[in-house]
C-alpha positions as CSV (number, residue, x, y, z in Angstrom):
1,M,238.4,33.0,108.7
2,S,235.2,31.1,107.8
3,E,232.1,32.9,106.7
4,V,228.5,32.3,107.5
5,P,226.9,30.0,104.8
6,E,224.7,32.0,102.6
7,G,221.1,31.8,103.8
8,L,222.2,31.2,107.4
9,S,221.8,34.0,109.9
10,F,223.9,34.6,113.0
11,D,220.8,34.0,115.1
12,S,220.6,30.3,114.0
13,L,224.2,29.5,115.0
14,E,223.7,29.0,118.7
15,R,225.2,25.6,119.5
16,R,222.6,23.0,120.3
17,P,222.9,19.9,122.4
18,P,224.5,17.0,120.6
19,R,222.2,14.9,118.5
20,P,221.9,11.3,119.8
21,T,223.1,8.6,117.3
22,A,224.1,5.0,117.4
23,T,226.3,2.8,115.3
24,I,226.9,-1.0,115.2
25,T,230.4,-2.6,115.3
26,M,229.5,-6.0,113.9
27,T,232.2,-8.7,114.1
28,R,232.5,-12.3,113.0
29,D,235.1,-15.1,113.1
30,G,236.6,-15.3,109.7
31,A,239.3,-17.5,108.2
32,D,242.0,-15.1,109.2
33,G,240.7,-14.1,112.5
34,V,238.1,-11.6,113.8
35,E,236.6,-9.5,111.1
36,V,234.7,-6.2,111.3
37,L,232.0,-5.0,109.0
38,I,232.4,-1.5,107.6
39,G,230.6,0.3,104.7
40,L,231.6,3.0,102.2
41,R,229.2,5.9,102.7
42,S,227.6,7.3,99.6
43,E,229.1,10.6,98.4
44,T,225.6,12.1,98.7
45,M,225.4,11.6,102.5
46,A,225.5,14.7,104.7
47,A,227.7,13.1,107.4
48,F,231.0,11.4,106.4
49,P,230.4,11.2,102.7
50,G,233.1,9.0,101.0
51,Y,234.3,7.5,104.3
52,W,234.2,3.9,105.4
53,A,232.2,3.7,108.6
54,F,230.0,1.5,110.8
55,P,226.3,1.3,110.0
56,G,224.0,3.4,112.1
57,G,221.9,6.5,112.3
58,G,220.0,9.0,114.5
59,L,217.7,8.1,117.3
60,S,214.1,8.9,116.5
61,R,210.6,8.8,118.1
62,V,210.1,5.4,116.5
63,D,212.9,4.1,118.6
64,A,211.5,5.6,121.8
65,T,208.2,4.0,121.1
66,A,209.8,0.6,120.4
67,V,211.5,0.7,123.8
68,E,208.0,1.2,125.4
69,K,206.3,-1.4,123.3
70,L,208.8,-4.2,122.9
71,A,210.3,-6.5,125.5
72,G,214.0,-6.5,126.2
73,F,215.0,-2.9,125.8
74,V,216.1,-1.8,129.3
75,G,218.7,0.6,130.8
76,S,220.2,3.9,129.6
77,G,221.2,2.5,126.2
78,A,217.7,1.1,125.4
79,K,216.9,3.8,122.7
80,A,220.3,3.3,121.1
81,M,219.7,-0.4,120.9
82,A,216.2,0.1,119.4
83,C,217.7,2.6,116.9
84,I,220.5,0.2,115.8
85,L,218.2,-2.7,115.3
86,R,216.0,-0.6,113.1
87,E,219.0,0.7,111.2
88,M,220.3,-2.8,110.7
89,S,217.1,-3.9,109.2
90,E,217.2,-0.9,106.8
91,E,220.9,-0.7,105.8
92,L,221.9,-4.4,106.0
93,G,218.6,-6.3,105.9
94,L,219.7,-8.2,109.0
95,A,218.2,-8.8,112.5
96,P,219.5,-10.7,115.5
97,S,217.2,-13.6,116.5
98,D,217.5,-16.2,119.2
99,D,219.3,-18.4,116.7
100,G,221.8,-15.7,115.5
101,L,221.7,-13.2,112.7
102,V,219.0,-13.7,110.1
103,A,218.3,-12.0,106.8
104,L,214.9,-10.2,106.6
105,P,212.5,-11.0,103.7
106,L,213.0,-8.3,101.0
107,E,209.3,-7.1,101.3
108,V,209.7,-6.6,105.0
109,R,212.9,-4.6,104.6
110,Q,211.4,-2.5,101.9
111,Q,208.5,-1.5,104.1
112,I,210.9,-0.2,106.8
113,I,213.1,1.6,104.2
114,A,210.0,3.4,102.9
115,D,208.7,4.3,106.3
116,K,210.8,3.7,109.4
117,S,207.7,3.8,111.6
118,R,206.7,0.4,110.1
119,Y,209.6,-1.2,112.1
120,L,207.5,-1.4,115.3
121,P,204.4,-3.1,114.0
122,L,206.5,-5.5,111.9
123,A,208.5,-6.4,115.0
124,Q,205.3,-6.8,117.0
125,Q,204.0,-9.2,114.4
126,G,207.2,-11.3,114.7
127,L,208.4,-10.4,111.2
128,V,211.5,-8.7,112.4
129,P,213.4,-10.4,115.3
130,F,214.9,-8.1,117.9
131,N,217.1,-10.1,120.3
132,T,218.9,-7.5,122.4
133,D,221.0,-10.1,124.4
134,S,223.6,-10.0,121.6
135,L,224.2,-6.3,121.9
136,S,226.7,-4.5,124.2
137,L,228.0,-0.9,124.5
138,L,231.6,-0.6,123.5
139,S,232.1,3.2,123.7
140,H,230.2,6.5,123.9
141,R,231.6,9.6,122.2
142,I,230.6,13.1,121.3
143,T,232.0,14.3,118.0
144,P,234.5,17.3,118.1
145,P,233.1,20.8,117.9
146,F,234.0,21.4,114.3
147,G,230.7,23.1,113.5
148,P,227.3,24.1,115.0
149,V,226.0,20.4,115.0
150,Q,227.6,17.7,117.1
151,F,226.6,14.1,117.6
152,D,226.5,12.0,120.7
153,N,227.1,8.5,119.5
154,A,226.8,5.1,121.2
155,F,229.0,2.4,119.6
156,L,227.2,-0.9,120.1
157,H,228.6,-4.3,119.4
158,L,227.3,-7.5,118.0
159,H,229.4,-10.6,117.4
160,A,227.8,-12.8,114.7
161,G,229.9,-15.9,115.3
162,D,231.4,-18.0,112.5
163,E,231.4,-16.4,109.1
164,K,229.5,-19.4,107.7
165,N,226.5,-18.5,109.8
166,V,226.4,-14.8,108.7
167,P,223.9,-14.1,105.9
168,E,225.0,-12.3,102.8
169,I,224.2,-8.6,102.8
170,D,222.2,-7.1,99.9
171,L,222.9,-3.3,99.5
172,E,220.6,-2.8,96.6
173,P,217.5,-1.7,98.5
174,Q,219.3,1.1,100.4
175,T,221.2,4.2,99.4
176,E,223.5,4.9,102.4
177,F,226.4,2.5,101.5
178,T,227.8,1.9,98.1
179,Q,230.1,-0.9,99.2
180,I,230.6,-3.1,102.3
181,M,233.5,-5.2,103.4
182,W,234.4,-7.7,106.1
183,A,238.1,-7.3,107.1
184,T,240.3,-7.7,110.1
185,P,241.0,-4.5,112.2
186,N,244.7,-4.8,111.2
187,D,243.8,-5.0,107.5
188,I,241.5,-1.9,107.7
189,L,244.1,0.1,109.6
190,H,246.9,-0.9,107.3
191,R,245.0,0.3,104.2
192,W,244.0,3.5,106.1
193,S,247.7,4.1,107.1
194,N,248.7,3.7,103.4
195,H,246.0,6.3,102.4
196,E,244.2,3.7,100.3
197,I,240.9,4.2,102.0
198,K,239.3,7.0,104.1
199,V,237.9,5.8,107.4
200,A,235.8,7.9,109.8
201,P,238.0,9.0,112.8
202,P,236.0,7.3,115.6
203,V,236.1,4.1,113.6
204,V,239.9,4.4,113.3
205,T,240.4,4.8,117.1
206,L,237.8,2.1,118.0
207,L,239.5,-0.3,115.6
208,M,242.8,0.4,117.3
209,E,241.2,-0.3,120.7
210,I,239.7,-3.5,119.4
211,E,243.0,-4.7,118.0
212,R,244.9,-3.9,121.2
213,T,242.3,-5.7,123.3
214,L,242.2,-8.7,121.0
215,E,246.0,-9.1,121.5
216,R,245.4,-9.3,125.3
217,K,242.4,-11.6,125.0
218,E,244.0,-14.3,122.7
219,R,241.9,-13.1,119.7
220,N,238.6,-13.9,121.4
221,M,236.2,-11.2,120.3
222,R,233.5,-12.0,122.9
223,E,236.1,-11.6,125.6
224,A,237.5,-8.4,124.0
225,A,234.1,-6.9,123.7
226,L,233.3,-7.6,127.3
227,D,236.6,-6.0,128.4
228,I,236.0,-2.9,126.3
229,S,232.4,-2.5,127.4
230,Q,233.5,-2.6,131.0
231,R,236.1,0.2,130.4
232,L,234.0,2.3,127.9
233,P,237.1,4.1,126.5
234,G,236.4,7.6,125.3
235,R,238.0,9.6,122.5
236,R,241.5,10.7,122.9
237,S,242.9,11.4,119.4
238,I,241.1,12.6,116.3
239,L,242.8,10.8,113.4
240,F,241.5,11.5,110.0
241,A,244.6,10.1,108.3
242,H,247.9,8.5,109.3
243,G,250.3,11.2,110.3
244,V,247.6,13.9,110.8
245,E,245.9,14.4,114.2
246,V,243.4,17.2,114.8
247,V,243.0,19.2,118.0
248,P,240.1,21.8,117.7
249,V,241.0,24.9,119.7
250,K,238.4,27.5,120.8
251,T,239.1,30.7,119.0
252,A,237.4,34.1,118.2
253,T,236.8,33.2,114.5
254,L,233.7,34.0,112.4
255,P,230.6,31.9,112.6
256,P,229.6,29.2,111.9
257,A,233.0,28.1,113.2
258,D,234.0,28.8,116.8
259,H,237.2,26.6,116.8
260,T,240.4,26.6,114.7
261,N,241.8,23.2,113.9
262,C,245.4,22.7,115.2
263,Y,247.1,19.8,113.4
264,L,249.9,17.5,114.5
265,V,251.5,16.7,111.1
266,G,254.3,14.2,110.5
267,D,255.6,10.8,111.4
268,P,253.5,9.2,114.1
269,E,256.7,7.9,115.7
270,G,259.2,10.5,114.5
271,D,259.5,14.2,113.7
272,F,256.2,16.2,113.6
273,I,255.1,19.8,113.6
274,L,252.2,21.8,115.1
275,V,250.2,23.7,112.5
276,D,248.2,26.7,113.8
277,P,248.1,26.1,117.6
278,A,245.8,29.1,117.8
279,S,244.9,29.2,121.5
280,H,244.8,32.4,123.5
281,L,243.6,30.6,126.6
282,R,245.4,28.1,128.8
283,E,242.6,25.6,128.5
284,G,243.1,25.3,124.7
285,M,246.8,25.2,125.1
286,E,246.5,22.3,127.5
287,D,244.5,20.4,125.0
288,V,247.3,20.9,122.4
289,A,250.0,20.0,125.0
290,K,248.2,16.8,125.9
291,A,248.1,15.8,122.3
292,V,251.8,16.5,122.0
293,E,252.5,14.4,125.1
294,R,250.5,11.5,123.7
295,H,252.4,11.6,120.4
296,K,255.1,9.0,120.1
297,G,257.3,11.3,118.0
298,Q,259.4,14.5,118.5
299,L,257.9,18.0,118.1
300,I,260.4,20.0,116.0
301,A,258.5,23.2,115.1
302,I,255.4,25.3,115.1
303,M,254.1,26.4,111.7
304,F,251.5,29.1,111.0
305,T,249.5,28.9,107.7
306,H,249.1,32.7,107.9
307,S,249.0,35.5,110.4
308,H,245.2,36.1,111.0
309,G,244.4,36.3,114.7
310,D,242.4,33.1,114.7
311,H,245.4,31.1,113.6
312,V,248.2,32.7,115.6
313,G,247.8,32.0,119.3
314,D,249.3,33.6,122.3
315,I,253.0,33.5,121.4
316,G,254.0,33.8,125.0
317,L,251.9,30.8,126.0
318,L,253.3,28.9,123.0
319,R,256.9,29.6,124.0
320,E,256.1,28.6,127.5
321,A,254.6,25.3,126.4
322,F,256.9,24.4,123.5
323,D,260.5,25.3,123.2
324,V,260.7,24.8,119.4
325,P,261.3,27.1,116.4
326,I,258.4,28.9,114.6
327,W,258.1,28.5,110.9
328,G,256.1,30.7,108.5
329,S,256.1,32.5,105.1
330,E,257.9,35.7,104.5
331,Y,254.7,37.7,104.8
332,T,253.7,36.0,108.1
333,A,257.2,36.8,109.4
334,R,256.3,40.5,109.2
335,S,254.0,40.1,112.2
336,V,255.2,37.0,113.9
337,K,258.9,36.4,114.6
338,C,259.7,33.3,112.6
339,D,262.9,31.3,113.0
340,R,262.6,29.8,109.5
341,I,261.0,31.2,106.3
342,L,259.2,28.7,104.2
343,T,259.1,29.0,100.4
344,D,256.9,27.7,97.7
345,G,257.9,24.2,96.5
346,E,260.3,23.2,99.3
347,T,259.9,19.9,101.1
348,L,259.6,19.3,104.8
349,E,261.0,16.0,105.8
350,L,259.1,14.9,109.0
351,G,260.4,11.6,109.9
352,N,259.3,9.1,107.3
353,Q,256.9,11.6,105.8
354,A,257.4,14.3,103.2
355,W,255.2,17.4,103.0
356,Q,255.6,20.0,100.2
357,V,255.2,23.7,101.0
358,L,252.7,25.6,98.8
359,I,252.4,29.4,99.0
360,T,248.8,30.0,98.2
361,P,247.8,33.7,98.4
362,G,244.3,35.0,97.8
363,H,242.7,34.7,101.2
364,H,245.9,36.2,102.7
365,P,249.3,37.1,101.3
366,G,251.9,34.4,102.1
367,H,249.2,31.8,103.0
368,I,250.8,28.3,103.3
369,C,249.3,24.9,102.5
370,L,251.1,21.6,103.0
371,L,250.7,18.7,100.6
372,G,251.5,15.1,101.5
373,D,250.3,11.6,100.8
374,A,247.6,12.1,103.5
375,G,246.2,15.1,101.8
376,L,246.3,18.9,102.0
377,I,246.7,21.0,105.1
378,A,244.5,23.7,103.6
379,G,244.4,26.5,106.2
380,D,241.8,29.0,105.1
381,M,241.7,28.1,101.4
382,V,238.6,26.0,102.1
383,A,236.4,25.4,105.2
384,G,234.6,22.2,106.3
385,I,231.5,24.3,106.9
386,G,230.5,27.6,105.3
387,T,232.8,29.3,102.9
388,I,235.9,31.5,103.1
389,L,236.1,35.3,103.7
390,I,238.4,37.1,101.2
391,P,239.4,40.4,102.8
392,P,239.1,43.2,100.2
393,H,242.5,44.8,100.8
394,T,244.8,42.0,102.0
395,G,243.1,39.3,99.9
396,D,242.6,39.0,96.2
397,M,239.6,37.2,94.8
398,N,241.2,36.6,91.4
399,V,244.3,35.1,92.9
400,Y,242.3,33.1,95.4
401,M,240.3,31.4,92.5
402,E,243.6,30.8,90.7
403,Q,245.0,29.0,93.7
404,L,241.9,27.0,94.2
405,E,242.3,25.7,90.6
406,R,246.0,24.9,91.4
407,L,245.1,23.0,94.5
408,K,242.3,21.1,92.8
409,N,244.7,19.9,90.0
410,L,246.9,18.4,92.8
411,K,244.1,15.9,93.6
412,P,244.8,15.6,97.4
413,H,243.6,12.5,99.3
414,L,241.8,14.6,102.0
415,L,241.5,18.3,102.8
416,F,242.4,19.4,106.3
417,P,240.8,22.8,106.7
418,S,241.3,25.2,109.6
419,H,237.6,25.4,110.3
420,G,235.0,22.7,110.2
421,P,235.4,18.9,109.7
422,V,238.0,17.3,107.4
423,I,236.8,17.0,103.8
424,A,236.8,13.5,102.2
425,L,235.8,14.7,98.7
426,P,238.4,17.4,97.7
427,I,237.5,17.7,94.0
428,Q,233.8,18.2,94.8
429,K,234.7,20.8,97.4
430,F,237.0,22.7,95.0
431,D,234.4,22.6,92.2
432,Q,231.7,23.9,94.7
433,Y,234.0,26.8,95.8
434,L,235.0,27.7,92.3
435,S,231.5,27.7,90.8
436,H,230.2,29.7,93.8
437,R,232.9,32.3,93.6
438,Q,232.8,32.6,89.8
439,A,229.0,33.0,89.8
440,R,229.2,35.7,92.5
441,H,232.1,37.4,90.6
442,Q,229.9,37.5,87.5
443,S,226.9,38.8,89.4
444,V,228.9,41.7,90.8
445,Y,230.1,42.6,87.3
446,E,226.6,42.3,85.9
447,A,225.2,44.6,88.6
448,V,227.7,47.3,87.7
449,H,227.2,46.7,84.0
450,S,223.4,47.3,84.5
451,G,224.1,50.8,85.8
452,I,224.2,50.2,89.5
453,E,227.0,52.2,91.0
454,T,227.1,52.2,94.8
455,L,228.6,49.4,97.0
456,S,225.4,48.8,98.9
457,A,223.2,48.7,95.8
458,I,225.6,46.4,94.0
459,A,225.7,44.1,97.0
460,R,221.9,43.9,97.1
461,A,221.7,43.0,93.4
462,A,224.6,40.5,93.6
463,Y,223.1,38.7,96.6
464,A,219.5,38.9,95.4
465,D,219.4,35.1,95.2
466,T,220.4,34.8,98.9
467,P,218.3,37.4,100.8
468,N,219.2,36.0,104.2
469,A,223.0,36.4,103.7
470,H,224.5,38.5,106.5
471,P,224.4,42.1,105.2
472,G,227.8,43.1,106.6
473,L,229.5,40.1,105.0
474,A,227.6,40.6,101.8
475,L,229.0,44.2,101.6
476,D,232.5,43.0,102.5
477,Q,232.6,40.2,99.9
478,T,231.0,42.4,97.2
479,L,233.8,45.0,97.8
480,S,236.3,42.1,97.5
481,H,234.9,41.2,94.1
482,L,234.8,44.8,93.0
483,V,238.5,45.4,94.0
484,S,239.5,42.2,92.1
485,H,237.6,43.4,89.0
486,Q,239.4,46.7,89.4
487,R,242.8,45.0,89.6
488,S,242.0,43.0,86.4
489,G,240.9,46.2,84.6
490,T,237.2,45.3,84.0
491,L,235.8,47.8,86.5
492,V,236.9,51.2,87.8
493,E,236.0,53.2,90.9
494,H,235.5,56.9,90.9
495,S,234.1,59.0,93.8
496,S,232.9,55.9,95.7
497,K,231.0,54.7,92.6
498,W,231.7,51.8,90.3
499,F,231.7,51.7,86.5
500,V,232.5,49.3,83.7
501,N,235.9,50.4,82.5
502,D,234.8,51.8,79.2
503,T,231.8,53.7,80.7
504,K,233.5,55.7,83.4
505,P,232.3,59.4,83.1
């Protein structure tokens, strides 16, 4: 179960319409064929930190005004075109002119970086070309419902022609990308499949579409782009890593999450398993079934990371949809009939992939994670948004923190949580969780040490730095910390009051 991020109230969690964004799929004719430009997003970025992705950003009022004031921006994609030309000028220092791509003077680019509203007057003065004839729409996708914020993204395309005519790109003035590279779609996908680089999921599937279309169009990118723009293919699979597909399933979990991530884990063309197909509704089960049907391999089992209700779906529906064994830990088997009991350290051979079973209690007894070359199927050890609820009686805060340290030391490639988006920077996430929990653990102890005795008063003191934290969850997590202190012998409870162990009356 995920928990509301501290400082965020339930009232603010109503899902808003997707935010409009645009990205540019820029291609050129290189020595080894068609190449695509992608950049490594800075680890400080809020969206897709540490991933290779296309340049782009959010649509703004500046872009709406540009559509009104500049010639050539027409049709339903006009704002997206204006947005992407502005973003190109900032992030790449490039602009499409009547004679092809040109590099902008540094002083012009710096003005736009300092204040994006400068783009329009500079364009009107002729200092920033804005030829829209070279742009076309390849695809239009809404990001999956991992959290309260979704993005409605237009994937635009620009073919820059021969590599000799493409200006060098200077990254120094901007802060979004730390590296860029031109590479063929096959080269990027090969490195992604070998877990050498992390590529944003929509980029992965669009590159796959480009490669398939190039094969049919005799490697002619202009013809391929025209073909794709006429079909406008949408999202089918969500691929964060080779051998791991994500299917968000609507569940009754805690905010800010309202979905549980079901994962198809294993060989993309061989044996694979379903992890946490948590649907209680036929609609969600159908989404999972469609993903299984798309898969080129063979489903051999269903595995539950643990037995919380937002992870175990309707067993009757599951049995109806999939005639395969159910796997789980010994503790999960107490409430779910499991055909195979998984134990810590064993290896699951899934086609040409191997995944190690890790029993990681703390959030829940018998909680299972899976470790493979692609990363860690993390269940409820971490969340892509918010933090994790540790139940006071079935969970154990001390054990949970010990297991976080254990998982951190394994240095997984990616983290695949049950709630929220996949995490590209595992070490940073583990450090964030550990420092947060350790600080709260100490705050609870210090509140008791100062003479505060009742649960409600201890919670108020321990959460004094986050006054907007949900009061019910603050009480619940304070009790979890208190019980863990009690188990380790530092605090004791007597008549519903709490004391430092050597000061109990």
